[in-house]
Every structure is written in structure tokens, then in C-alpha cells.
C-alpha positions as CSV (number, residue, x, y, z in Angstrom):
1,M,53.1,56.8,119.5
2,Y,53.5,59.6,116.9
3,I,54.9,62.0,119.5
4,I,57.6,59.4,120.5
5,I,58.5,58.7,116.9
6,G,58.8,62.4,116.2
7,I,61.1,62.9,119.2
8,V,63.3,60.0,118.1
9,E,63.5,61.4,114.5
10,N,64.4,64.9,115.8
11,N,67.1,63.5,118.0
12,K,68.5,61.5,115.1
13,Q,68.5,64.6,112.8
14,E,70.2,66.6,115.5
15,T,72.9,64.0,115.9
16,E,73.5,63.7,112.2
17,A,73.9,67.5,112.0
18,M,76.6,67.5,114.6
19,T,80.3,67.9,113.6
20,I,82.6,65.0,114.4
21,E,84.1,67.1,117.2
22,E,80.7,67.8,118.7
23,K,79.9,64.1,118.6
24,V,83.2,63.2,120.4
25,K,82.6,65.8,123.1
26,Q,79.0,64.7,123.6
27,I,80.2,61.2,124.2
28,I,82.7,62.5,126.8
29,F,80.1,64.6,128.6
30,D,77.6,61.7,128.5
31,A,80.3,59.6,130.2
32,G,80.4,62.0,133.1
33,A,83.1,64.6,132.3
34,D,82.6,68.3,133.2
35,L,85.0,69.7,130.6
36,C,86.3,68.6,127.2
37,G,88.6,70.0,124.6
38,I,90.5,68.8,121.6
39,A,94.1,69.3,120.5
40,N,95.2,68.3,117.1
41,I,98.6,66.5,116.9
42,D,100.2,69.7,115.4
43,R,99.8,71.4,118.7
44,F,102.3,69.0,120.3
45,S,105.4,70.2,118.3
46,N,107.3,71.3,121.4
47,T,106.6,68.2,123.4
48,P,109.8,66.5,124.8
49,A,110.9,63.3,123.0
50,G,109.5,60.3,124.7
51,F,106.4,62.0,125.9
52,H,104.8,62.9,122.6
53,P,101.5,61.3,121.7
54,L,103.1,59.8,118.6
55,D,105.6,58.0,121.0
56,I,102.6,56.2,122.4
57,Y,100.4,55.7,119.4
58,K,102.1,56.2,116.0
59,D,98.9,57.0,114.1
60,C,97.6,59.6,116.6
61,K,96.1,62.6,114.9
62,S,94.3,64.2,117.8
63,V,94.2,64.2,121.6
64,I,90.8,64.4,123.3
65,V,91.3,66.0,126.8
66,F,88.7,66.2,129.5
67,A,88.4,67.0,133.2
68,K,86.2,66.0,136.2
69,R,85.8,68.5,138.9
70,L,86.6,67.8,142.6
71,P,84.1,68.8,145.4
72,K,84.9,72.3,146.7
73,G,84.6,71.1,150.3
74,L,88.0,69.4,149.9
75,A,89.6,72.8,150.3
76,Y,88.2,73.2,153.8
77,V,89.3,70.1,155.5
78,N,92.6,68.5,156.7
79,P,93.9,66.7,153.5
80,R,95.3,63.6,155.2
81,I,92.4,61.3,154.8
82,I,89.4,63.0,153.2
83,Y,91.2,64.8,150.4
84,C,93.5,61.8,149.8
85,H,90.5,59.5,149.5
86,A,88.5,61.8,147.2
87,N,91.5,62.6,145.0
88,N,92.0,58.9,144.5
89,L,88.3,58.4,143.7
90,G,88.6,61.3,141.2
91,K,91.5,59.5,139.4
92,D,89.5,56.3,139.3
93,T,86.5,58.1,138.0
94,V,88.5,59.8,135.2
95,D,90.1,56.5,134.2
96,K,86.6,54.9,134.0
97,I,85.4,57.8,131.8
98,T,88.4,57.4,129.6
99,Y,87.8,53.7,129.2
100,E,84.1,53.8,128.6
101,A,84.2,56.9,126.3
102,S,87.0,55.3,124.2
103,I,84.8,52.3,123.4
104,T,81.9,54.5,122.4
105,I,84.0,56.9,120.3
106,E,85.3,53.9,118.3
107,Q,81.8,53.4,117.1
108,L,82.4,56.4,115.0
109,G,84.8,54.3,112.9
110,C,88.1,55.1,114.5
111,I,90.8,53.9,116.9
112,T,91.2,55.3,120.4
113,V,93.9,54.8,123.1
114,P,92.7,55.5,126.7
115,L,95.6,56.8,128.8
116,P,95.9,56.5,132.6
117,C,95.3,59.9,134.1
118,D,98.1,59.5,136.6
119,S,99.7,56.1,137.2
120,P,101.1,53.7,136.2
121,Y,104.0,55.2,134.3
122,E,107.6,54.2,133.4
123,Y,109.8,57.3,133.9
124,W,111.4,57.5,137.3
125,E,114.5,59.3,138.6
126,K,115.1,57.5,141.9
127,D,117.6,60.1,143.2
128,N,115.4,63.0,142.4
129,L,112.1,61.3,143.3
130,K,111.0,62.5,139.9
131,G,108.2,60.8,137.9
132,K,106.6,61.6,134.6
133,G,103.3,60.3,133.2
134,L,103.1,58.8,129.7
135,L,101.7,62.2,128.6
136,S,101.6,65.4,130.6
137,M,97.9,65.8,131.3
138,R,98.2,69.4,132.4
139,H,100.1,70.5,129.3
140,A,97.7,68.5,127.1
141,A,94.8,70.3,128.8
142,V,96.4,73.7,128.0
143,L,96.9,72.6,124.3
144,A,93.2,71.6,124.2
145,G,92.0,75.0,125.5
146,L,90.8,73.9,128.9
147,G,92.8,76.5,130.8
148,S,96.3,77.8,131.6
149,L,98.9,76.7,134.1
150,G,99.3,78.5,137.4
151,K,102.6,79.1,139.2
152,N,101.7,76.1,141.3
153,T,102.0,74.1,138.0
154,L,98.3,73.1,138.3
155,L,95.8,73.6,135.5
156,I,93.4,76.6,136.1
157,N,90.1,76.6,134.3
158,R,87.9,79.7,134.1
159,Q,84.8,77.8,135.4
160,Y,86.2,75.3,137.8
161,G,89.6,76.7,138.9
162,N,92.2,74.1,139.8
163,F,90.0,71.6,141.5
164,L,90.1,69.2,138.5
165,T,91.4,65.8,137.5
166,V,92.4,65.5,133.9
167,G,92.2,62.6,131.5
168,A,93.1,62.1,127.8
169,I,92.3,59.8,124.9
170,L,94.5,59.5,121.8
171,T,92.7,58.9,118.4
172,N,93.4,58.6,114.7
173,L,90.5,61.0,114.0
174,D,91.9,64.2,112.5
175,L,90.0,66.7,114.6
176,K,90.0,70.4,114.8
177,S,91.7,72.0,117.8
178,D,89.8,74.2,120.2
179,S,90.8,77.7,120.8
180,L,93.5,78.2,123.5
181,S,92.6,79.8,126.8
182,E,93.7,83.2,128.0
183,E,96.2,83.4,130.9
184,L,94.2,82.8,134.1
185,C,97.0,82.9,136.8
186,L,97.1,86.3,138.5
187,A,100.3,88.0,137.3
188,N,101.4,89.5,140.6
189,C,100.2,86.6,142.9
190,R,102.8,84.7,144.8
191,L,100.6,82.9,147.4
192,C,101.5,79.4,146.3
193,L,105.2,80.2,145.9
194,D,105.6,81.9,149.3
195,N,103.4,79.4,151.2
196,C,104.8,76.1,150.0
197,P,106.2,74.5,153.2
198,A,108.8,72.6,151.2
199,K,109.8,75.6,149.0
200,A,109.3,73.3,146.0
201,L,107.9,75.8,143.5
202,D,109.7,78.2,141.3
203,S,106.7,79.3,139.2
204,Q,107.6,77.0,136.4
205,T,108.0,73.5,137.9
206,A,107.6,71.6,141.1
207,N,110.7,70.1,142.7
208,Q,109.5,66.6,143.3
209,K,112.4,65.7,145.6
210,L,111.3,68.5,147.9
211,C,107.5,68.0,147.4
212,R,107.0,64.3,147.7
213,P,108.4,63.7,151.2
214,N,106.4,66.7,152.5
215,T,103.2,65.7,150.7
216,Y,102.7,61.9,150.6
217,G,103.0,59.3,153.3
218,T,101.2,56.6,155.3
219,N,99.7,56.8,158.8
220,D,100.3,54.4,161.7
221,R,97.6,52.1,160.3
222,G,99.4,51.9,157.0
223,F,96.9,53.9,155.0
224,D,98.1,56.3,152.3
225,I,97.7,60.0,153.3
226,V,98.2,63.4,151.8
227,N,99.8,65.8,154.3
228,C,99.8,68.9,152.1
229,N,97.8,70.4,149.3
230,K,98.4,74.1,150.1
231,C,99.5,75.0,146.6
232,R,96.0,74.0,145.4
233,T,93.9,75.4,148.2
234,I,95.6,78.7,148.7
235,C,95.2,79.7,145.1
236,P,92.7,82.6,144.8
237,R,91.4,81.0,141.6
238,K,91.0,77.5,143.0
239,F,87.3,77.6,142.2
240,G,87.5,79.6,139.0
241,I,87.0,83.2,138.1
């Protein structure tokens, strides 16, 4: 009995000694995330109008960004069914983490806004097949110190490479930003650029009008499929450094 009480008291003291940033991150990790970083609202000064956190939630002071890794085996199979299915499960998992962690973080006495990691979103250019999420998850991840962007436009993390799904939570907590990551994309590497079947990459952006028809579709049974993920799997840092 005394041992159990002692353990509980020690855990309580350790929790009370944690900074608010550490408490938030612990909640995210306990919910199942593999990475977590924080970007204060001042990091978003160059965000395009309409896609700024303050355009979504006017009292936002910080963005909590996290990521869930994908299984490495997805790099070694035809992407049509297995990668497509696992990638969709990854998005669902991240959205669940976002939802559950938001509720727990609010017990710290704040407001949280859980964002969809991918869809739904409003912005759509029909002629260009160009969509934009409510917030750019990959850019938010960079601002939160989770990694840097590759020439394939994917987030690269030192530990997990680009096999990640990213989520984000807005909050009115005024949190301290994490340090930014070093550049992780190899300077002289052009593998993704030269091997994109649709020639949709220019090292800065992905031309969605070229990429989408080559990448997404349905099979004869009507199931969603992914025909190409070469920009992700060909990257020499797909699994980290």
C-alpha cells in the first residue's frame, strides 16, 4: 500500500514539475503519436491569406503539430491496394489522435481546435485539379521543428524520413516554439524529380493537374487505388538518416 501511494505521489510531483509544453506533448504521445512539435503563432507570418491559423480560429496562439509513422513495408509493395489502404488508415488514426488529444488538452484550461489532417477542405481549382487543406500540414510541421521539406514536397524527419502522416491542433495556449530542423533533403539529389512519371515536380511544388490523374483512381470493382507513390519511395531518406 505504501509503495503504491509513493509511486502515485512521485508521478504527481513529476507531472506538476513539467512545463505546459511538456504536458501538451505528453498528451499527444499518450494518444499514439510518434512525433510532436509546437509552433507559436508568430512563426506563421508568411502564411498565405486564407490559410493562416487565425483565419480558422481567431484566438489561436499556438499550433501543436504531430506525426504518426507509416510501416516501412509499404515502400516495398505495389501501392494500388495495400499502400492506399494503409495510407487511409494512417489518416484516420491521425484524425482520431487529434480529436482525443484535443479533449484531454482542454483539461489544462484552454480551447483546442482539432483540424482534419487531409480532407475535407474547401479550396478547389477545378481546371487545375488543385486542392488546398485548411492548413498546410507539411509547412506547419516544418514551423514546429519536425523536419524539412524535400524536393518531392514531402516532410522529411531525421528519425522517420518521409513515411509520416501529419496532424495539427490549434490552441489559445501561448506556447513556446520548438527549434527548427536542419535541412534534411540531399542538396544534389534529383531522384524524385527525374523519376516522377508525370513530371509533376519542380523541387518547390507538385503540379496537381499532372499528379492526380497519374496517382489516384478506382479499379474495376470501384475501390479507390493509388497507382504511384514513387516520389516517396525513391527518396534515399524515406526512412530517415
